[in-house]
C-alpha positions in Angstrom: -63.1 -121.6 77.2 -64.0 -118.8 79.5 -62.2 -116.4 77.0 -65.1 -117.0 74.5 -67.8 -116.7 77.1 -69.8 -113.4 77.0 -71.0 -111.8 80.2 -74.1 -109.6 80.1 -76.2 -107.8 82.7 -79.6 -106.2 82.3 -79.7 -102.4 82.5 -82.9 -100.5 81.8 -84.4 -103.7 80.2 -81.5 -104.1 77.8 -78.8 -106.7 77.9 -75.3 -105.1 78.1 -72.1 -107.0 77.5 -69.6 -106.5 80.3 -66.3 -108.0 81.4 -66.2 -111.0 83.7 -65.0 -108.9 86.7 -67.9 -106.4 86.3 -70.4 -109.3 85.9 -69.2 -111.0 89.0 -69.1 -107.8 91.1 -72.6 -107.0 89.9 -74.0 -110.3 90.8 -72.1 -110.4 94.1 -73.7 -107.1 95.1 -77.2 -108.4 94.0 -76.8 -111.5 96.1 -75.7 -109.4 99.1 -78.8 -107.2 98.6 -81.1 -110.2 98.4 -79.6 -111.7 101.5 -80.1 -108.4 103.4 -83.7 -108.2 102.3 -84.3 -111.8 103.4 -82.9 -111.0 106.8 -85.1 -107.9 107.1 -88.2 -109.9 106.1 -87.3 -112.6 108.7 -87.0 -110.1 111.5 -89.9 -107.9 110.4 -92.9 -107.9 112.6 -96.2 -107.4 110.8 -99.8 -108.1 111.6 -100.3 -109.9 108.3 -97.3 -112.2 108.9 -98.6 -113.0 112.4 -102.0 -113.9 111.0 -100.4 -116.0 108.2 -98.4 -117.9 110.9 -101.5 -118.3 113.1 -100.1 -116.2 115.9 -102.6 -114.7 118.3 -101.5 -111.0 118.4 -103.7 -110.1 121.3 -102.1 -112.7 123.4 -98.6 -111.4 122.5 -99.5 -107.8 123.4 -100.9 -108.8 126.8 -98.0 -111.1 127.5 -95.4 -108.4 126.7 -96.9 -105.6 128.6 -95.6 -105.4 132.2 -98.3 -106.0 134.7 -99.1 -102.7 136.5 -99.3 -104.5 139.8 -95.8 -105.9 139.4 -94.6 -102.4 138.5 -96.1 -101.0 141.7 -94.7 -103.8 143.9 -91.3 -103.2 142.4 -91.5 -99.5 143.0 -92.6 -100.0 146.6 -89.7 -102.4 147.2 -87.2 -100.0 145.7 -88.5 -97.2 147.9 -88.3 -99.5 151.0 -84.7 -100.4 150.1 -83.8 -96.8 149.6 -85.2 -95.8 153.0 -83.5 -98.7 154.7 -80.1 -97.8 153.1 -80.6 -94.2 154.2 -81.0 -95.4 157.8 -77.7 -97.2 157.9 -74.7 -95.7 159.5 -72.2 -94.1 157.1 -69.6 -96.9 157.3 -72.2 -99.6 156.6 -73.7 -97.6 153.7 -70.2 -97.1 152.3 -69.6 -100.9 152.4 -72.9 -101.7 150.6 -72.4 -98.9 148.1 -68.9 -100.1 147.2 -69.9 -103.8 146.9 -73.3 -103.5 145.2 -73.4 -100.2 143.4 -69.8 -99.5 142.5 -69.0 -103.0 141.6 -66.0 -103.5 143.9 -65.1 -107.0 145.0 -64.7 -107.9 148.7 -60.9 -108.3 147.9 -60.7 -104.8 146.4 -62.6 -103.3 149.3 -60.5 -105.1 151.9 -57.4 -103.5 150.3 -59.0 -100.1 150.4 -60.0 -100.1 154.0 -57.2 -102.3 155.2 -59.4 -105.0 156.7 -59.3 -108.8 156.0 -61.6 -110.1 153.3 -63.3 -112.3 155.8 -64.2 -109.3 157.9 -65.7 -107.6 154.9 -67.7 -110.7 154.1 -69.0 -110.9 157.7 -69.9 -107.2 157.8 -71.7 -107.6 154.4 -73.8 -110.5 155.7 -74.6 -108.6 158.9 -75.6 -105.5 157.1 -77.8 -107.4 154.6 -79.6 -109.1 157.4 -80.1 -105.7 159.0 -81.5 -104.3 155.7 -83.9 -107.3 155.3 -85.3 -106.6 158.8 -85.6 -102.9 158.1 -87.5 -103.6 154.9 -89.8 -106.2 156.4 -90.9 -103.9 159.2 
């Protein structure tokens, strides 16, 4: 039955007869394009779409913007941390750098400096308390 079926596609406003393979490939590509356009429309942010959906755009803008006060507080905290780290002795700063900035585990660090992992953990806790006191003062 499919042998008698004729397949056509529209090209420049005219129907053109094509093989079944071309017909299927053409429509598969069209469906893929429609799907991509649908995804683009769903993720597209437009003022008109927000208004149609009843979204308060002014509220979104204010909510997304970082609060300048929060930014200043964060910057001050980072500066205080940096100063506190700079005041640590070299061996303590090395331990903190390796654990927190270079991503080493306590186990890896214990192998590097030939110290038990428990010792590394105790030193870390002691140094963090020291940093906290330096930052709070």
